[in-house]
RONU-438661 format. One record per residue: y negated, z, x negated of N, C-alpha, C in turn; residue in one letter. Coordinates in nm, 3 decimals, always signed. Example, Ala and Ser with C-alpha at 12.3 -4.5 7.8 and 13.67 -1.06 7.14 Angstrom:
<pts>
nv_nw_nu_cav_caw_cau_cv_cw_cu_r
+0.569_+0.780_-1.319_+0.450_+0.780_-1.230_+0.330_+0.780_-1.320_a .
+0.225_+0.708_-1.285_+0.106_+0.714_-1.367_-0.003_+0.787_-1.290_s .
</pts>
This chain:
<pts>
nv_nw_nu_cav_caw_cau_cv_cw_cu_r
+11.861_+5.766_+22.566_+11.952_+5.714_+22.465_+11.879_+5.610_+22.380_m .
+11.904_+5.610_+22.251_+11.838_+5.519_+22.159_+11.918_+5.389_+22.151_v .
+11.846_+5.279_+22.164_+11.910_+5.148_+22.151_+11.919_+5.115_+22.003_n .
+12.040_+5.104_+21.949_+12.059_+5.083_+21.806_+12.022_+4.942_+21.762_e .
+12.008_+4.851_+21.856_+11.975_+4.712_+21.820_+11.826_+4.693_+21.794_r .
+11.745_+4.780_+21.853_+11.601_+4.770_+21.832_+11.564_+4.836_+21.701_e .
+11.475_+4.774_+21.624_+11.434_+4.837_+21.497_+11.355_+4.965_+21.523_p .
+11.370_+5.059_+21.434_+11.300_+5.185_+21.444_+11.155_+5.163_+21.404_l .
+11.063_+5.208_+21.487_+10.921_+5.190_+21.456_+10.863_+5.324_+21.411_r .
+10.799_+5.321_+21.296_+10.738_+5.442_+21.241_+10.588_+5.436_+21.261_l .
+10.530_+5.551_+21.289_+10.385_+5.555_+21.292_+10.334_+5.553_+21.149_t .
+10.209_+5.518_+21.131_+10.152_+5.513_+20.996_+10.160_+5.650_+20.929_d .
+10.130_+5.755_+21.005_+10.133_+5.890_+20.948_+10.274_+5.929_+20.907_e .
+10.372_+5.900_+20.989_+10.510_+5.932_+20.956_+10.555_+5.853_+20.834_l .
+10.517_+5.727_+20.827_+10.554_+5.645_+20.712_+10.491_+5.700_+20.584_e .
+10.364_+5.739_+20.590_+10.297_+5.798_+20.473_+10.366_+5.927_+20.430_r .
+10.403_+6.009_+20.528_+10.469_+6.136_+20.498_+10.605_+6.113_+20.432_q .
+10.682_+6.019_+20.483_+10.812_+5.989_+20.424_+10.798_+5.935_+20.283_l .
+10.700_+5.848_+20.260_+10.676_+5.793_+20.126_+10.635_+5.903_+20.030_m .
+10.547_+5.992_+20.074_+10.501_+6.103_+19.990_+10.619_+6.193_+19.952_r .
+10.704_+6.224_+20.048_+10.821_+6.308_+20.019_+10.916_+6.240_+19.922_q .
+10.936_+6.110_+19.939_+11.026_+6.036_+19.849_+10.972_+6.036_+19.707_a .
+10.842_+6.018_+19.691_+10.781_+6.016_+19.558_+10.789_+6.154_+19.495_i .
+10.761_+6.259_+19.571_+10.769_+6.396_+19.518_+10.913_+6.429_+19.478_e .
+11.008_+6.389_+19.559_+11.150_+6.416_+19.530_+11.194_+6.346_+19.403_e .
+11.140_+6.228_+19.379_+11.179_+6.149_+19.262_+11.144_+6.221_+19.132_q .
+11.031_+6.291_+19.129_+10.984_+6.353_+19.006_+11.011_+6.503_+19.000_f .
+11.084_+6.557_+19.097_+11.115_+6.700_+19.098_+11.216_+6.731_+18.988_r .
+11.189_+6.833_+18.908_+11.285_+6.868_+18.802_+11.416_+6.918_+18.862_p .
+11.525_+6.884_+18.798_+11.657_+6.926_+18.843_+11.731_+6.992_+18.726_r .
+11.707_+7.122_+18.706_+11.763_+7.190_+18.589_+11.916_+7.192_+18.587_p .
+11.981_+7.208_+18.702_+12.128_+7.212_+18.702_+12.188_+7.076_+18.667_l .
+12.125_+6.969_+18.714_+12.174_+6.836_+18.679_+12.156_+6.811_+18.530_r .
+12.044_+6.854_+18.474_+12.020_+6.838_+18.330_+12.122_+6.920_+18.250_a .
+12.150_+7.041_+18.294_+12.250_+7.125_+18.227_+12.388_+7.059_+18.232_l .
+12.422_+7.001_+18.345_+12.550_+6.932_+18.358_+12.561_+6.815_+18.261_g .
+12.452_+6.741_+18.244_+12.453_+6.628_+18.150_+12.471_+6.677_+18.006_k .
+12.406_+6.787_+17.972_+12.419_+6.843_+17.837_+12.563_+6.888_+17.812_i .
+12.623_+6.955_+17.910_+12.761_+7.000_+17.895_+12.856_+6.882_+17.882_i .
+12.833_+6.776_+17.960_+12.918_+6.657_+17.952_+12.907_+6.591_+17.815_a .
+12.785_+6.582_+17.761_+12.767_+6.523_+17.627_+12.837_+6.608_+17.521_k .
+12.825_+6.739_+17.533_+12.889_+6.829_+17.438_+13.041_+6.813_+17.445_l .
+13.095_+6.805_+17.566_+13.240_+6.789_+17.582_+13.287_+6.657_+17.522_a .
+13.210_+6.549_+17.545_+13.247_+6.419_+17.487_+13.246_+6.424_+17.336_r .
+13.144_+6.488_+17.278_+13.136_+6.493_+17.132_+13.248_+6.579_+17.075_s .
+13.282_+6.688_+17.143_+13.393_+6.771_+17.096_+13.526_+6.697_+17.106_l .
+13.544_+6.621_+17.214_+13.666_+6.544_+17.231_+13.677_+6.437_+17.123_r .
+13.566_+6.368_+17.096_+13.565_+6.264_+16.993_+13.590_+6.327_+16.855_a .
+13.530_+6.441_+16.831_+13.549_+6.511_+16.705_+13.695_+6.554_+16.689_s .
+13.755_+6.605_+16.795_+13.895_+6.647_+16.790_+13.987_+6.529_+16.768_g .
+13.956_+6.415_+16.827_+14.040_+6.296_+16.808_+14.031_+6.247_+16.664_a .
+13.913_+6.256_+16.605_+13.898_+6.215_+16.465_+13.978_+6.305_+16.373_r .
+13.969_+6.435_+16.397_+14.039_+6.531_+16.311_+14.190_+6.519_+16.327_h .
+14.238_+6.497_+16.447_+14.383_+6.485_+16.466_+14.432_+6.355_+16.404_s .
+14.350_+6.251_+16.403_+14.387_+6.126_+16.337_+14.394_+6.142_+16.187_g .
+14.304_+6.221_+16.130_+14.305_+6.245_+15.986_+14.427_+6.327_+15.946_e .
+14.468_+6.422_+16.029_+14.584_+6.506_+15.999_+14.712_+6.422_+16.003_a .
+14.717_+6.326_+16.092_+14.836_+6.241_+16.102_+14.849_+6.151_+15.980_a .
+14.736_+6.111_+15.922_+14.738_+6.024_+15.804_+14.778_+6.100_+15.678_r .
+14.751_+6.230_+15.674_+14.775_+6.309_+15.552_+14.920_+6.338_+15.527_a .
</pts>
């Protein structure tokens, strides 16, 4: 059983491996996340555009 009060000790090799994986993960391209951001921006611009047009129609 692992004692949760004792700090976890990493070997140098394990620490290097974890750091390498974290750095690689940081720079890995994420096409679906990028696509989601593009769709969200498009939806915001369409919503803002629709609000502007509906405001102009109310004034006319």
